[in-house]
N, C-alpha and C positions, 0 to 999 in steps of 0.2 A: 601350665606346667605339661600339661596333656602335648603342647606342640612343642617342647621340649624335651619329651620324652622320660618326663619323670614322674607322670602320674603314678604309675603300679609304687612307686615308693612312696609316692604323698598319702597313699591310701595305705600303708603301714605303719606299725608305731616308730617309726624312723624317723618321722614328723612333728614338729612341736609347734605350736602359735604363740605368737608373743602378746602383750599385754592390749594389743589392738586388735587381738584374733588373726594376724596375718600369720599366714601358712609359711613356716620356715622346713626347708629339708634339714635333715642333719648329717646322713652317712654320705648322700651321692657324692662322688668324688670326680670332679672334675678340669682334676691337674692337666697342664698341658692344653688346655683347648682354649682358643679364641673368641670372645664374642665381642660383637657390635651393639652396641645401643644407642639410637639416636635419641635426643632429647635426655641424656642420661644428669643432668645438672641439679635437676629436681624431680620430686613425684613418684609417679611410678618406675618414669626411668632410671631415678638415682637407685630407689630400693631394689630394682631389678639387679644393677651394676654390682649395686653392695652384697646381694646375696650370691651373683656367678662368683664374685671373689672369692667369698666367705666359704662357697665350694670347692674352690681352687683354681678357677676359671682366670685366666687374665680379661679383663672387661675394658674394653675400647670406649670411651666416653666420647662420642660425637654430638659436638655442640656446638650450636650457634658461634655463641661468646667463649673463648679460650678461657678467659681469667676464672668465668663460672665453673668451666669442665677442670679446670686446675684445683677450685678450690674442691668441688666435688669428691675428685680424687685423693686430695690431701684428708676429706672425712674421713671416705672409705678406708684409706690405710691406716688414720690414727684408730678408726674401728677396729680393724682386722689386728693391731699394734696392743690395744688395749682388752681386745677378747683372748689375746695370745694366740691368735690361728696364725697370724705370719710367722710367728718363730718355734712353734709346736711342730715337732718332727712327725707327730702321728697326725696331724692336720694337714689339709691340701694347702699350700702356699699358692694365692691368687694376687689378686693385682688389679689395678685399674690405671690405664692409662689416657689421661687425656688428649683428643686430638680435635682440631676446629674442620667444621662443618655446615655449612650454611645451607638449608634445603630450597630454598628460596632461589636462589643463583645456582643452575645448572654446571654452570663451570667450578663452583666451589664444590661440589657432585663430584665431576671428575679429577680436580686436584686432590679429592680426598681419597677416591679409590687408587688413585698414584700413590698418593704417600704409605697409604695402607699397605699396599703393596712391598712400596719400599722397603718398611718396617716388619710387614710379616709374611711377608711372600712364602719364606719356607715352613712357614707354620700352620697357615689354612684357614679357613674362618668357617667354625663351626656352628655358628648361628648369627643370624642377624634380626634384632629386634630394630624392628621400625614404631618407633613409641612417639617421636616429635609431632608435633600439633601445634597449631595456631587457633584461637576462636573463630568460627564462622560468624560473618556479620563483619569483618573489619572492609574498611573499604579503601585497601593498599591492594600493590600489584608487586608481583615476581619483578626483576628482572627481563623475565621472557615477556613479561606482559598477561601473565595466568592472576586471577583474583588469589592474594595469597593463602588463605586458608585451604583452597582445591589446592595451588601450587605446593607448598609443604606436604602438608597430609597426604595427596596422589601422587601429582608427578615427579615432586623430588624424592618420593621414596621409590617410585616407578625406576626413576634413573639410576636410583644408589641401587637397588638389585640390580640391574642392567649392568652396571658398572661393578661389582663386584662377583657376579655371576660364575665368571672363571675361578674365583677362588673359592665358590661356595661348591664348584660341582668336583672341584679336584679334591674334595675333602668328604670323606665318606661319612653318610649319616649326618649328614649338613641340613640345616633349617632354617627359612625365613619364617618370622614370627612379626604377625602383624597387631598390633594393640590398638582397641578401638574406644570408643568413650559412649556414654549413652545421650549425647546430646541430640539425637534424634529425635528422642520425646519431647523436646521443647520447640520442636516445629510444629507445623500445621498438619494437620492430617490429610493426607491427599484422597484417603478415603473414607469422608464422615458416615 
């Protein structure tokens, strides 16, 4: 929340928690803002994209599997419709746009950046949420030969930020948010 500049709102009474304890901001208006969320077809990425849409932003669901991204976008649209957020004039009108992005292939990163520019070039890029990742320890490699976990979680996101940097720099107040995990707790302690 603080990375998106929403922490002050979260500390006020304008925030609610759902039945799982997750924090939902209720009054921040992100109408007209465009936010890319990698790995947005499930988990934290899906919930991030859905909340951005609830607040009025256009969430670009940047996912390796376009069919899963389309299903996630349909789920978000259905949730917005059932909550009345999509049709209520008093509420911001957000949405979810599925786009293909395979962070394990740098050519896909460049293709995504070009497609994003063609589709949203005049809208700017207000936030890039680097969320996608794969479990460590998979004995697979990216097209460029990096280990899959390092290639997707680090190299792919680095290249995505590089490719979208002109759009980020052209948008006042833009942010890059990196989501991390607690998986480091399961590795060996280098300083016993």
